[in-house]
Structure formats: C-alpha cells, structure tokens
FIZAZA-235795 format. One record per residue (C-alpha): chain; residue number from 1; z, y, x. Coordinates in nm, 4 decimals. Each point is the difference from the previous one (the first is absolute). Last residue first. Layout:
// residues N
[r 'A', NUM, [Z, Y, X]] ...
***
This chain:
// residues 422
[r 'A', 422, [-1.1054, 3.3856, -2.9236]] [r 'A', 421, [-0.1721, -0.3012, -0.0223]] [r 'A', 420, [-0.0150, -0.0917, 0.3867]] [r 'A', 419, [0.3667, 0.1375, 0.0675]] [r 'A', 418, [0.1088, -0.2908, -0.2407]] [r 'A', 417, [-0.1978, -0.2438, 0.1886]] [r 'A', 416, [0.1064, 0.0798, 0.3624]] [r 'A', 415, [0.3592, 0.0176, -0.1465]] [r 'A', 414, [-0.0395, -0.3472, -0.1730]] [r 'A', 413, [-0.1462, -0.1160, 0.3292]] [r 'A', 412, [0.3016, 0.1056, 0.2158]] [r 'A', 411, [0.2199, -0.1542, -0.2466]] [r 'A', 410, [-0.1739, -0.3276, 0.0522]] [r 'A', 409, [0.0412, 0.0190, 0.3850]] [r 'A', 408, [0.3773, 0.0389, -0.0818]] [r 'A', 407, [-0.0036, -0.2988, -0.2033]] [r 'A', 406, [-0.2053, -0.2145, 0.2794]] [r 'A', 405, [0.2629, 0.1246, 0.2543]] [r 'A', 404, [0.2988, -0.1183, -0.2168]] [r 'A', 403, [-0.1982, -0.3313, -0.0586]] [r 'A', 402, [-0.0176, -0.0188, 0.3680]] [r 'A', 401, [0.3360, 0.0235, 0.0452]] [r 'A', 400, [0.0618, -0.2889, -0.2222]] [r 'A', 399, [0.1843, -0.0633, -0.3361]] [r 'A', 398, [-0.0241, -0.3424, 0.0014]] [r 'A', 397, [0.3462, -0.0610, 0.1383]] [r 'A', 396, [0.1840, 0.2309, -0.2577]] [r 'A', 395, [0.3529, -0.1441, 0.0604]] [r 'A', 394, [0.3136, 0.1664, -0.2341]] [r 'A', 393, [0.2863, 0.1296, 0.1238]] [r 'A', 392, [0.2679, 0.1002, -0.2425]] [r 'A', 391, [0.3059, 0.2206, 0.1409]] [r 'A', 390, [0.2658, -0.0406, 0.2148]] [r 'A', 389, [-0.1661, 0.0159, 0.3514]] [r 'A', 388, [0.1423, -0.2889, 0.1984]] [r 'A', 387, [0.0265, -0.2431, -0.2773]] [r 'A', 386, [-0.3612, 0.0727, -0.1204]] [r 'A', 385, [-0.1077, -0.0068, 0.3954]] [r 'A', 384, [0.1569, -0.3753, 0.0336]] [r 'A', 383, [-0.1559, -0.0962, -0.3672]] [r 'A', 382, [-0.3682, 0.1344, 0.1096]] [r 'A', 381, [0.0394, -0.1723, 0.3484]] [r 'A', 380, [0.0543, -0.3022, -0.2314]] [r 'A', 379, [-0.3213, 0.0568, -0.2277]] [r 'A', 378, [-0.2356, 0.0173, 0.3075]] [r 'A', 377, [-0.3462, 0.1293, -0.0849]] [r 'A', 376, [0.1195, 0.4004, 0.0257]] [r 'A', 375, [0.0297, -0.0549, 0.3730]] [r 'A', 374, [-0.3635, 0.0133, 0.0439]] [r 'A', 373, [-0.0572, 0.3107, -0.1618]] [r 'A', 372, [0.1371, 0.1502, -0.3066]] [r 'A', 371, [0.3356, 0.0778, -0.1494]] [r 'A', 370, [0.1166, 0.1704, -0.2939]] [r 'A', 369, [0.3634, 0.1326, 0.0083]] [r 'A', 368, [0.2122, 0.1168, -0.2884]] [r 'A', 367, [0.2495, 0.2452, -0.0940]] [r 'A', 366, [-0.1003, 0.2442, 0.2942]] [r 'A', 365, [0.2475, 0.2937, -0.0024]] [r 'A', 364, [-0.2221, 0.3589, 0.0465]] [r 'A', 363, [-0.0817, 0.1588, 0.2930]] [r 'A', 362, [0.2239, 0.2319, 0.1603]] [r 'A', 361, [0.0749, -0.0860, 0.3688]] [r 'A', 360, [0.2849, -0.2093, -0.0635]] [r 'A', 359, [-0.2355, -0.2142, -0.2557]] [r 'A', 358, [-0.2227, -0.0225, 0.2731]] [r 'A', 357, [0.2419, -0.1183, 0.2664]] [r 'A', 356, [0.1410, -0.2606, -0.2583]] [r 'A', 355, [-0.3357, -0.1286, -0.0827]] [r 'A', 354, [-0.0511, -0.0754, 0.3872]] [r 'A', 353, [0.3718, -0.1556, 0.0314]] [r 'A', 352, [-0.0802, -0.2657, -0.2346]] [r 'A', 351, [-0.3288, -0.0539, 0.1747]] [r 'A', 350, [0.1508, -0.0493, 0.3366]] [r 'A', 349, [0.2306, -0.2603, -0.1727]] [r 'A', 348, [-0.2464, -0.2007, -0.1580]] [r 'A', 347, [-0.1708, -0.0027, 0.3448]] [r 'A', 346, [0.3808, -0.1514, 0.1334]] [r 'A', 345, [-0.0183, -0.2423, -0.3227]] [r 'A', 344, [-0.3106, -0.1247, 0.0660]] [r 'A', 343, [0.0699, -0.0427, 0.4014]] [r 'A', 342, [0.3320, -0.2042, -0.0971]] [r 'A', 341, [-0.1800, -0.2003, -0.2277]] [r 'A', 340, [-0.2386, -0.1143, 0.2360]] [r 'A', 339, [0.3051, -0.0420, 0.2776]] [r 'A', 338, [0.1512, -0.2369, -0.2611]] [r 'A', 337, [-0.3321, -0.2172, -0.0736]] [r 'A', 336, [-0.0278, -0.0084, 0.3708]] [r 'A', 335, [0.3335, -0.1761, 0.0432]] [r 'A', 334, [0.1502, 0.0330, 0.3230]] [r 'A', 333, [0.1236, 0.3527, -0.0659]] [r 'A', 332, [-0.1582, 0.2637, 0.2031]] [r 'A', 331, [0.2701, 0.2833, 0.1129]] [r 'A', 330, [-0.1828, 0.1937, 0.0185]] [r 'A', 329, [-0.3054, 0.1974, -0.1263]] [r 'A', 328, [0.0670, 0.3831, 0.0403]] [r 'A', 327, [-0.2557, 0.1999, 0.0811]] [r 'A', 326, [0.0348, 0.2943, 0.2522]] [r 'A', 325, [-0.0629, 0.3596, -0.1498]] [r 'A', 324, [-0.1940, 0.2026, 0.2660]] [r 'A', 323, [-0.2365, 0.1751, -0.2231]] [r 'A', 322, [0.2472, 0.0944, -0.2343]] [r 'A', 321, [-0.0895, 0.1766, -0.3486]] [r 'A', 320, [0.2790, -0.1885, -0.1864]] [r 'A', 319, [-0.1315, -0.1211, -0.3852]] [r 'A', 318, [-0.2605, 0.0011, 0.1364]] [r 'A', 317, [-0.1819, 0.0299, 0.3324]] [r 'A', 316, [0.1516, -0.2848, 0.2293]] [r 'A', 315, [-0.0120, -0.0832, 0.3789]] [r 'A', 314, [0.0473, -0.2882, 0.1962]] [r 'A', 313, [-0.2328, -0.3140, -0.0794]] [r 'A', 312, [-0.0547, -0.2016, -0.2935]] [r 'A', 311, [0.2931, 0.1300, -0.1969]] [r 'A', 310, [0.2528, -0.2137, -0.2032]] [r 'A', 309, [0.3293, 0.1629, 0.0130]] [r 'A', 308, [0.2511, -0.2955, -0.0737]] [r 'A', 307, [0.2976, -0.0172, -0.2023]] [r 'A', 306, [0.0525, -0.3680, 0.0805]] [r 'A', 305, [0.2617, -0.0361, -0.3224]] [r 'A', 304, [-0.2143, -0.3115, -0.1206]] [r 'A', 303, [0.0154, 0.1403, -0.3776]] [r 'A', 302, [0.0480, -0.3173, -0.2318]] [r 'A', 301, [-0.1311, 0.0596, -0.3550]] [r 'A', 300, [-0.3242, 0.0793, 0.1617]] [r 'A', 299, [-0.0578, -0.4273, 0.0603]] [r 'A', 298, [-0.2838, -0.0500, 0.2169]] [r 'A', 297, [-0.1760, -0.3176, 0.0436]] [r 'A', 296, [-0.3271, 0.0994, -0.1944]] [r 'A', 295, [-0.0156, 0.2835, 0.2538]] [r 'A', 294, [-0.0163, -0.2410, 0.2705]] [r 'A', 293, [-0.3078, -0.1954, -0.1225]] [r 'A', 292, [-0.1857, 0.3892, -0.0613]] [r 'A', 291, [0.1075, 0.1320, 0.3290]] [r 'A', 290, [-0.1259, -0.2965, 0.1854]] [r 'A', 289, [-0.3308, -0.0012, -0.1713]] [r 'A', 288, [-0.0559, 0.3980, 0.0742]] [r 'A', 287, [0.0886, -0.0790, 0.3744]] [r 'A', 286, [0.3342, 0.0677, 0.1595]] [r 'A', 285, [0.1970, 0.1837, 0.2503]] [r 'A', 284, [-0.2158, 0.2959, 0.0884]] [r 'A', 283, [-0.1406, -0.0268, -0.3402]] [r 'A', 282, [0.3337, 0.1052, -0.1610]] [r 'A', 281, [-0.0153, 0.3124, 0.2025]] [r 'A', 280, [-0.3490, 0.0953, -0.1296]] [r 'A', 279, [0.1094, -0.0345, -0.3490]] [r 'A', 278, [0.2050, 0.2977, 0.0137]] [r 'A', 277, [0.2052, 0.2477, 0.1958]] [r 'A', 276, [-0.2076, 0.3045, 0.1764]] [r 'A', 275, [0.1124, 0.1772, -0.2895]] [r 'A', 274, [-0.2083, 0.2334, -0.2083]] [r 'A', 273, [0.1302, 0.2930, -0.1861]] [r 'A', 272, [-0.0405, 0.1661, -0.3560]] [r 'A', 271, [-0.0945, 0.2725, -0.2451]] [r 'A', 270, [-0.3050, 0.0144, -0.2195]] [r 'A', 269, [-0.0063, 0.3465, -0.1489]] [r 'A', 268, [-0.1013, 0.0877, -0.3639]] [r 'A', 267, [-0.2786, 0.1946, -0.1513]] [r 'A', 266, [-0.2510, -0.2214, 0.1099]] [r 'A', 265, [0.0934, -0.2021, 0.2995]] [r 'A', 264, [0.1325, 0.2610, 0.2692]] [r 'A', 263, [0.1110, -0.2418, 0.3192]] [r 'A', 262, [0.3865, 0.0686, 0.1071]] [r 'A', 261, [0.1233, -0.1518, 0.3001]] [r 'A', 260, [0.3102, -0.1127, 0.1405]] [r 'A', 259, [0.0832, -0.0986, 0.3717]] [r 'A', 258, [0.1721, 0.3200, 0.0930]] [r 'A', 257, [0.0889, 0.1788, -0.2852]] [r 'A', 256, [-0.2103, 0.1952, -0.2899]] [r 'A', 255, [-0.0078, -0.0839, -0.3606]] [r 'A', 254, [-0.3119, 0.1117, -0.2455]] [r 'A', 253, [0.1059, 0.1137, -0.3777]] [r 'A', 252, [-0.0666, -0.1723, -0.3294]] [r 'A', 251, [0.0551, -0.3823, 0.1766]] [r 'A', 250, [-0.1782, -0.3069, -0.0331]] [r 'A', 249, [0.1368, -0.2872, 0.2229]] [r 'A', 248, [-0.1352, -0.1847, 0.3207]] [r 'A', 247, [0.1717, -0.2510, 0.2464]] [r 'A', 246, [-0.2059, -0.1362, 0.2962]] [r 'A', 245, [0.0881, -0.3188, 0.1651]] [r 'A', 244, [-0.1904, -0.1436, 0.2895]] [r 'A', 243, [-0.2233, -0.3324, 0.0581]] [r 'A', 242, [-0.0279, 0.0452, -0.3547]] [r 'A', 241, [0.2618, 0.0899, -0.2754]] [r 'A', 240, [-0.0809, 0.3061, -0.1880]] [r 'A', 239, [0.2898, 0.0908, -0.2224]] [r 'A', 238, [-0.0759, 0.2340, -0.2906]] [r 'A', 237, [0.2769, 0.1835, -0.1873]] [r 'A', 236, [0.0092, 0.0159, -0.3669]] [r 'A', 235, [0.1839, 0.2687, -0.1957]] [r 'A', 234, [-0.2830, 0.1879, -0.1396]] [r 'A', 233, [-0.2900, -0.2609, -0.0030]] [r 'A', 232, [-0.1911, -0.1364, 0.2746]] [r 'A', 231, [-0.3840, -0.0845, -0.0279]] [r 'A', 230, [-0.0097, -0.3552, 0.2054]] [r 'A', 229, [-0.3114, 0.0552, 0.1824]] [r 'A', 228, [0.0791, 0.3756, 0.0452]] [r 'A', 227, [0.2930, -0.1216, 0.1970]] [r 'A', 226, [-0.1728, -0.2058, 0.2272]] [r 'A', 225, [-0.2555, 0.2753, 0.0485]] [r 'A', 224, [0.2940, 0.2173, 0.1301]] [r 'A', 223, [0.1072, -0.3028, 0.2421]] [r 'A', 222, [-0.3400, -0.0305, 0.1620]] [r 'A', 221, [-0.0710, 0.3587, 0.0808]] [r 'A', 220, [-0.2556, 0.1956, -0.2408]] [r 'A', 219, [-0.3662, 0.0512, 0.0091]] [r 'A', 218, [-0.2685, 0.2509, -0.0824]] [r 'A', 217, [-0.2674, -0.1254, -0.1961]] [r 'A', 216, [-0.3453, -0.1006, 0.1051]] [r 'A', 215, [-0.2511, 0.0059, -0.2713]] [r 'A', 214, [-0.2509, -0.3053, -0.0806]] [r 'A', 213, [-0.3547, 0.1568, 0.0258]] [r 'A', 212, [-0.1057, -0.2111, 0.2757]] [r 'A', 211, [0.0886, -0.3216, -0.1972]] [r 'A', 210, [0.1902, -0.2734, 0.1602]] [r 'A', 209, [-0.1128, -0.2796, 0.2407]] [r 'A', 208, [0.2606, 0.0891, 0.3177]] [r 'A', 207, [-0.2988, 0.0547, 0.2407]] [r 'A', 206, [-0.1979, 0.1787, -0.2394]] [r 'A', 205, [0.2419, 0.2231, -0.1021]] [r 'A', 204, [0.1016, 0.0706, 0.3594]] [r 'A', 203, [-0.3605, 0.0834, 0.0746]] [r 'A', 202, [-0.0397, 0.2238, -0.3087]] [r 'A', 201, [0.3414, 0.1799, 0.0505]] [r 'A', 200, [0.1910, -0.0556, -0.2823]] [r 'A', 199, [-0.0193, 0.3317, -0.2736]] [r 'A', 198, [0.2406, 0.3055, 0.0553]] [r 'A', 197, [0.3586, 0.0902, 0.0372]] [r 'A', 196, [0.1691, -0.0621, -0.3721]] [r 'A', 195, [0.3363, 0.1139, 0.0116]] [r 'A', 194, [0.2498, -0.2971, -0.1081]] [r 'A', 193, [0.2502, 0.0760, 0.2552]] [r 'A', 192, [0.0052, 0.3817, 0.0486]] [r 'A', 191, [-0.1577, 0.1603, 0.2688]] [r 'A', 190, [0.0959, 0.0853, 0.3867]] [r 'A', 189, [-0.2591, 0.0985, 0.2414]] [r 'A', 188, [0.1018, -0.2202, 0.3038]] [r 'A', 187, [0.1733, 0.1287, 0.2980]] [r 'A', 186, [-0.1655, 0.0025, 0.3625]] [r 'A', 185, [-0.0617, 0.3429, 0.0013]] [r 'A', 184, [0.3599, 0.0585, -0.0262]] [r 'A', 183, [-0.0217, -0.0598, 0.3720]] [r 'A', 182, [0.0341, 0.3686, 0.0711]] [r 'A', 181, [0.3349, 0.0080, -0.1728]] [r 'A', 180, [0.0116, 0.2430, -0.3077]] [r 'A', 179, [-0.0062, -0.2842, -0.2967]] [r 'A', 178, [0.2690, -0.1637, 0.1425]] [r 'A', 177, [0.2599, 0.3157, -0.0111]] [r 'A', 176, [0.2085, -0.1248, -0.2646]] [r 'A', 175, [-0.1451, -0.2290, -0.2589]] [r 'A', 174, [-0.3853, -0.0249, -0.0422]] [r 'A', 173, [-0.1390, 0.1508, -0.3139]] [r 'A', 172, [0.0443, -0.0163, -0.3762]] [r 'A', 171, [0.3385, 0.1206, -0.0373]] [r 'A', 170, [0.1698, -0.2566, -0.2003]] [r 'A', 169, [-0.2422, -0.2890, 0.1374]] [r 'A', 168, [0.0952, 0.1150, 0.3739]] [r 'A', 167, [-0.2157, -0.2188, 0.2381]] [r 'A', 166, [0.1735, -0.0952, 0.3335]] [r 'A', 165, [-0.1364, -0.3072, 0.1131]] [r 'A', 164, [0.2505, -0.1677, -0.2181]] [r 'A', 163, [-0.1623, 0.1544, -0.2879]] [r 'A', 162, [-0.3744, -0.0766, 0.0587]] [r 'A', 161, [-0.0033, -0.3224, -0.1488]] [r 'A', 160, [0.0981, 0.0718, -0.3381]] [r 'A', 159, [-0.1748, 0.3951, -0.0019]] [r 'A', 158, [-0.3558, -0.1936, 0.1267]] [r 'A', 157, [-0.2026, 0.0742, 0.2915]] [r 'A', 156, [-0.3817, 0.0862, 0.0339]] [r 'A', 155, [-0.1963, 0.0948, 0.3152]] [r 'A', 154, [-0.1418, -0.3683, 0.0777]] [r 'A', 153, [-0.3374, 0.0225, -0.1501]] [r 'A', 152, [-0.1938, -0.3240, 0.0232]] [r 'A', 151, [0.1248, -0.0400, -0.4173]] [r 'A', 150, [0.0850, -0.3203, 0.0335]] [r 'A', 149, [0.0924, 0.0256, 0.3576]] [r 'A', 148, [0.2203, 0.3128, -0.0859]] [r 'A', 147, [0.2123, -0.2116, -0.2692]] [r 'A', 146, [0.0522, -0.2410, 0.2778]] [r 'A', 145, [0.1417, 0.2672, 0.2087]] [r 'A', 144, [0.2108, 0.1562, -0.2996]] [r 'A', 143, [0.1477, -0.3129, -0.0866]] [r 'A', 142, [0.1236, -0.0709, 0.3538]] [r 'A', 141, [0.0965, 0.3303, 0.0834]] [r 'A', 140, [-0.1979, 0.2196, 0.1516]] [r 'A', 139, [0.0483, 0.2324, 0.3379]] [r 'A', 138, [-0.3421, 0.1902, 0.1268]] [r 'A', 137, [-0.2472, 0.1067, 0.2761]] [r 'A', 136, [0.2038, -0.1491, 0.2597]] [r 'A', 135, [-0.0862, 0.1431, 0.3675]] [r 'A', 134, [0.4169, -0.0299, 0.0769]] [r 'A', 133, [-0.0243, -0.3711, -0.0400]] [r 'A', 132, [0.3609, -0.1412, 0.0871]] [r 'A', 131, [0.1721, 0.3492, -0.0111]] [r 'A', 130, [-0.1508, 0.0341, -0.3528]] [r 'A', 129, [0.1002, -0.3243, -0.0754]] [r 'A', 128, [0.3490, 0.0301, 0.0637]] [r 'A', 127, [0.0075, 0.3144, -0.1936]] [r 'A', 126, [-0.1476, -0.1289, -0.3101]] [r 'A', 125, [0.2379, -0.3326, -0.0115]] [r 'A', 124, [0.3235, 0.2695, 0.0326]] [r 'A', 123, [-0.1749, 0.1810, -0.2934]] [r 'A', 122, [-0.0410, -0.3222, -0.2021]] [r 'A', 121, [0.3783, -0.0095, -0.0620]] [r 'A', 120, [0.2597, -0.2303, 0.1640]] [r 'A', 119, [0.0650, 0.2747, 0.2833]] [r 'A', 118, [0.0942, 0.1986, -0.3209]] [r 'A', 117, [-0.0874, 0.3778, -0.0517]] [r 'A', 116, [-0.3201, -0.1372, -0.1764]] [r 'A', 115, [0.2283, -0.1339, -0.2724]] [r 'A', 114, [0.0810, 0.3860, -0.0851]] [r 'A', 113, [0.3949, 0.0016, 0.0159]] [r 'A', 112, [-0.0153, 0.3324, 0.2101]] [r 'A', 111, [-0.3455, 0.1688, -0.0082]] [r 'A', 110, [-0.2348, -0.1701, 0.2628]] [r 'A', 109, [-0.1024, 0.1128, 0.3461]] [r 'A', 108, [0.3058, 0.0165, 0.1938]] [r 'A', 107, [0.1518, -0.3217, -0.1639]] [r 'A', 106, [-0.3056, -0.2053, 0.1268]] [r 'A', 105, [0.0290, 0.1650, 0.3450]] [r 'A', 104, [0.3464, -0.1537, 0.0268]] [r 'A', 103, [-0.0803, -0.3320, -0.1468]] [r 'A', 102, [-0.3255, -0.0756, 0.2119]] [r 'A', 101, [0.1374, -0.2277, 0.2553]] [r 'A', 100, [0.1527, -0.2044, -0.3316]] [r 'A', 99, [-0.3611, -0.1287, -0.0598]] [r 'A', 98, [0.0306, -0.2471, -0.2959]] [r 'A', 97, [-0.2505, -0.2385, -0.0453]] [r 'A', 96, [0.0949, -0.1433, -0.3329]] [r 'A', 95, [-0.3233, 0.1627, -0.1749]] [r 'A', 94, [-0.2637, -0.1551, 0.2620]] [r 'A', 93, [-0.1307, 0.2373, 0.2929]] [r 'A', 92, [-0.3571, -0.1090, -0.0408]] [r 'A', 91, [-0.1905, -0.1269, 0.2876]] [r 'A', 90, [-0.2460, 0.1946, 0.2100]] [r 'A', 89, [-0.2342, 0.3054, -0.0185]] [r 'A', 88, [-0.1213, -0.1039, -0.3298]] [r 'A', 87, [-0.3378, 0.1229, -0.1400]] [r 'A', 86, [0.0152, 0.2721, -0.2305]] [r 'A', 85, [-0.3303, 0.1666, 0.1265]] [r 'A', 84, [0.1646, 0.2702, 0.1812]] [r 'A', 83, [0.2482, -0.2184, 0.1741]] [r 'A', 82, [0.2927, -0.1845, -0.1925]] [r 'A', 81, [0.3986, -0.0376, 0.0356]] [r 'A', 80, [0.1506, -0.2354, -0.2273]] [r 'A', 79, [0.3118, 0.0238, -0.2096]] [r 'A', 78, [0.2442, -0.2678, -0.1872]] [r 'A', 77, [0.2514, 0.2026, -0.1924]] [r 'A', 76, [-0.0487, -0.1439, -0.3385]] [r 'A', 75, [-0.1567, -0.3398, -0.0115]] [r 'A', 74, [-0.3547, 0.0575, -0.1879]] [r 'A', 73, [-0.1071, 0.0394, -0.3343]] [r 'A', 72, [-0.3988, 0.0347, -0.0485]] [r 'A', 71, [-0.1753, 0.1599, -0.2946]] [r 'A', 70, [-0.3281, -0.1397, -0.1965]] [r 'A', 69, [-0.2634, 0.1049, -0.2638]] [r 'A', 68, [-0.2542, -0.1033, -0.2046]] [r 'A', 67, [-0.0297, -0.3807, 0.0567]] [r 'A', 66, [-0.1924, -0.1795, -0.2495]] [r 'A', 65, [-0.2468, -0.1218, 0.2619]] [r 'A', 64, [0.2799, -0.1684, 0.1634]] [r 'A', 63, [0.1142, -0.1898, -0.3173]] [r 'A', 62, [-0.3532, -0.1453, -0.0384]] [r 'A', 61, [0.0118, -0.1037, 0.3694]] [r 'A', 60, [0.2996, -0.2168, 0.0071]] [r 'A', 59, [0.2685, 0.1860, 0.2460]] [r 'A', 58, [-0.0448, -0.2078, 0.2742]] [r 'A', 57, [-0.2092, 0.2171, 0.1919]] [r 'A', 56, [0.2678, 0.2745, -0.0560]] [r 'A', 55, [0.2763, -0.2085, 0.1596]] [r 'A', 54, [-0.1978, -0.0263, 0.3434]] [r 'A', 53, [-0.0954, 0.3340, 0.0173]] [r 'A', 52, [0.3207, 0.1112, -0.1051]] [r 'A', 51, [0.1714, -0.2030, 0.2687]] [r 'A', 50, [-0.2464, 0.1411, 0.3051]] [r 'A', 49, [0.0594, 0.3320, -0.1207]] [r 'A', 48, [0.3330, -0.0154, 0.0656]] [r 'A', 47, [-0.0347, -0.2578, 0.2817]] [r 'A', 46, [-0.1746, 0.3397, 0.1693]] [r 'A', 45, [0.3227, 0.1938, -0.0008]] [r 'A', 44, [0.1819, -0.2398, 0.2784]] [r 'A', 43, [0.3484, 0.0212, -0.0773]] [r 'A', 42, [-0.0106, -0.2913, -0.2229]] [r 'A', 41, [-0.1019, -0.2519, 0.2577]] [r 'A', 40, [-0.3451, -0.1654, -0.1075]] [r 'A', 39, [-0.1604, -0.1543, -0.3097]] [r 'A', 38, [0.2606, 0.1467, -0.2071]] [r 'A', 37, [0.1546, -0.2711, -0.2495]] [r 'A', 36, [-0.1603, -0.0211, -0.3361]] [r 'A', 35, [0.0523, 0.1328, -0.3739]] [r 'A', 34, [-0.1443, -0.0523, -0.3423]] [r 'A', 33, [-0.0135, 0.1570, -0.3242]] [r 'A', 32, [-0.2442, 0.0209, -0.2576]] [r 'A', 31, [-0.0655, 0.1408, -0.3875]] [r 'A', 30, [0.3674, 0.1186, -0.0648]] [r 'A', 29, [0.0106, 0.2303, -0.3179]] [r 'A', 28, [0.0808, 0.3637, 0.0682]] [r 'A', 27, [-0.1447, 0.1436, -0.3364]] [r 'A', 26, [-0.2664, 0.1412, 0.2425]] [r 'A', 25, [-0.0741, -0.3579, 0.1821]] [r 'A', 24, [0.1768, -0.1202, 0.2923]] [r 'A', 23, [-0.1121, -0.1818, 0.3074]] [r 'A', 22, [0.2437, -0.0752, 0.2910]] [r 'A', 21, [-0.0170, -0.0356, 0.3500]] [r 'A', 20, [0.2629, -0.1303, 0.2586]] [r 'A', 19, [0.0504, 0.0256, 0.3941]] [r 'A', 18, [0.2199, -0.1486, 0.2324]] [r 'A', 17, [0.3548, -0.0122, 0.1837]] [r 'A', 16, [0.0633, 0.3754, 0.0302]] [r 'A', 15, [-0.1634, 0.0887, -0.3536]] [r 'A', 14, [-0.3212, 0.1707, -0.0485]] [r 'A', 13, [-0.0455, -0.0436, -0.3728]] [r 'A', 12, [-0.3313, 0.1093, -0.1288]] [r 'A', 11, [-0.0947, 0.0692, -0.3816]] [r 'A', 10, [-0.3183, 0.0042, -0.1686]] [r 'A', 9, [-0.0336, 0.1578, -0.3472]] [r 'A', 8, [-0.2753, -0.1582, -0.2126]] [r 'A', 7, [-0.2465, 0.1628, -0.2411]] [r 'A', 6, [-0.0645, -0.2196, -0.3151]] [r 'A', 5, [-0.3510, -0.0688, -0.0234]] [r 'A', 4, [-0.2261, 0.1092, -0.2938]] [r 'A', 3, [-0.2049, 0.2408, 0.2104]] [r 'A', 2, [-0.0600, -0.2566, 0.2687]] [r 'A', 1, [0.0874, 0.0483, 0.3613]] 
***
C-alpha cells in the first residue's frame, strides 16, 4: 500500500441466502459493495470461504491493495464442529435448527433466563454436535470459523456470537456451569467485537489477493452488523428484514428473558430478539419479481382479516420462545395479492408483539423504526408495518450488513492505530 493511499476496511456478511462485501474508508465512505450466492449449500463451511474468495477477486485491484483490516458478520447461532486443524467435521447446524431434545439439559447448564437455556439457543446445537462428533476439537459460529480461516487459528470467538452459546457479558464468563463441563475445551476464547486478532495468514492473503499486513478483527452477528450500519439514535428501533426478522434497540441496561439477547456495544446494550418469520416465508410462495408485482396491487387501508402466523416451519424464537409453535397460513384466498397482503400483515403483527415484549421487559419505548435488509425495499410493506406499529417506519435499503461489518473493522483499525501512538 502506498504511503498516500487511504486505508480501507473490508466488511464481510455471511447471510442466510448469500454473501456480501463492502469497503469503507476511515470517514465511513463506501468505496465498493458486491454480493453473490453461495457456491454450494449454506450449511457447508467451505462454501463460505469459496464465496469470499470469489467476491474478493472481483474487487478492483487498486482497492484490494488498500485493505488494511477486515471483519466478518455471520448468521447468529449457525454452529460447526471442527478438528484440531479447524477443518469442519461435517455440515453446520444452521441458526433456525432448534434442538428440543436438549431443552432440559440446556436449562440445567445455563442460568435461568439466559439465551443458552433455550432449545432455540446455540447451546442446544452445541450439545447435538458434541453427540454427533465426540472427537471434535472445537465448536465455532459461522463468523468465527471464517475468521479462523483468515488467521489460520481457530481459537477465537466474539461476545456477540457467543451469547446464545452461553457467554454472559455482564459477568464476563460462561453462564451457569457451562464453563466447568468436561467439553468446555470446545468453546472459543471470547473477545469483544472489534478486537484486532492479528494479520491475515500469508497463504489466505494470497488466495484473496489482499495485503498480508491486513488486520483480522473479531466480528459480530449479522443483525448486529446491520444495526451498526444505520447508527441508531436514542428512541430508534432497528428491524432487520431478511430471510428472518430481527429486532434491535439500544438500552442502558441488559434485558434477560427467553429468546431475548443483550449485546454490549460501547457503554450501552443492544437488546432484542430474532423471529423465524420474515422474507423466507414469502419466498416459499412467491419469487422476488412476483412479490414486487403483487405489492403494487395492495391497498394497506383495507386489512385482509386473515390473521396469519407466517412461520416457515414449526418453531419460533421470539417474541415467544417455542420450538414447537405451528405456522398458521390458512385459509388461502383465491387472490394471490390478498394472500401476500395477509402474509405481510402477519409478519408485521409478529414485529409489533416483539417491540411490545421488549418494552414490558424494561426497554425504552421505540419512537421510530429503521429497516434494513431485503424487506426494506418494499414500500407497501413499510406502510403495513407503520400501521401495525403505530410509529414512523423508515426504510434504509442501502445500509447493508456488510457495511456494518466494515464499520466494525474500521473501529478495530482505529484502536490499533491509537495503541501504536500511545
């Protein structure tokens, strides 16, 4: 990198339907953004690195040479078992793969009310993976595994991804008796998101076409990165409308209840939860072009009265934590437009119940909602949600999760530079 060139931070978003990358400068200006589908099944970790290699290769060379740091955001709760060299022992268990058979054991391990005490949390998937792979050397979340590949060392984890696995950010350790279990050696060494972990491994740097001096920064979850991208202010709620739906807001104190998460961000807490409802339900019935065409036929002034509970399969995480909750998608009207409106109304109702749940637990009232993700591109859905929530809803379709991960990498670089000058 030439002495006068502005250093850039690279953000990587491992979403449920594909990957995205974004490059930002020290002032937060966006220089490049691109995405692609996974080259293989989402649950195969090798497709995560293959997709990143593809996207980095498409970044113009002058920009690639200016990358000084990078951070990865991944789907919250997607977990993979690895051997001593970090190689996956099998497919990852995805974020929405509840393991109700481990519910009672999770409650024995974690403190009551901790996210790890739920069968929908990552601890239940960890117990399942331990049973499947008794000789596993480690358990890593999606973002942590790819971060390990970038470094060629897999012992790091971050506070945000590790929360559902049992990390207690208030106490600074593992909840309940998790840390004293014989298999606790499988758990990562947890650091704060934004912590600089070291430079890219030379072999990986060559494969990606990035400088070997680029710093790898501890990442976060996809929904938290989306929140970082919009920089919420007091009174703001942030809804991430992707394949699933996540609700987040800043709170002075952490909240604790089943399906509710509290992540430390600076001197505040990012509290919220993630529902299985979202765009994935819509795509079970319509493709993106059909959704856009049908949406133009909808009239939000006239509710359908269908009262759907749009879940892609049995099981919900938030605003109720019930791995056996059944979807409600009938009766289906003859009109596809009315059916779509009923689905959109149902997802908006889930969102309204989610914000109400957080307020009951002690979160500040939400005065407006900022929306990111694919659903932020649909203006009719915004109107339906605004009616359901009773407050202004603003779409931020260009605030991507990859941009939020890049902002995290930028902060990590700033901290490294500050340490170097003191």
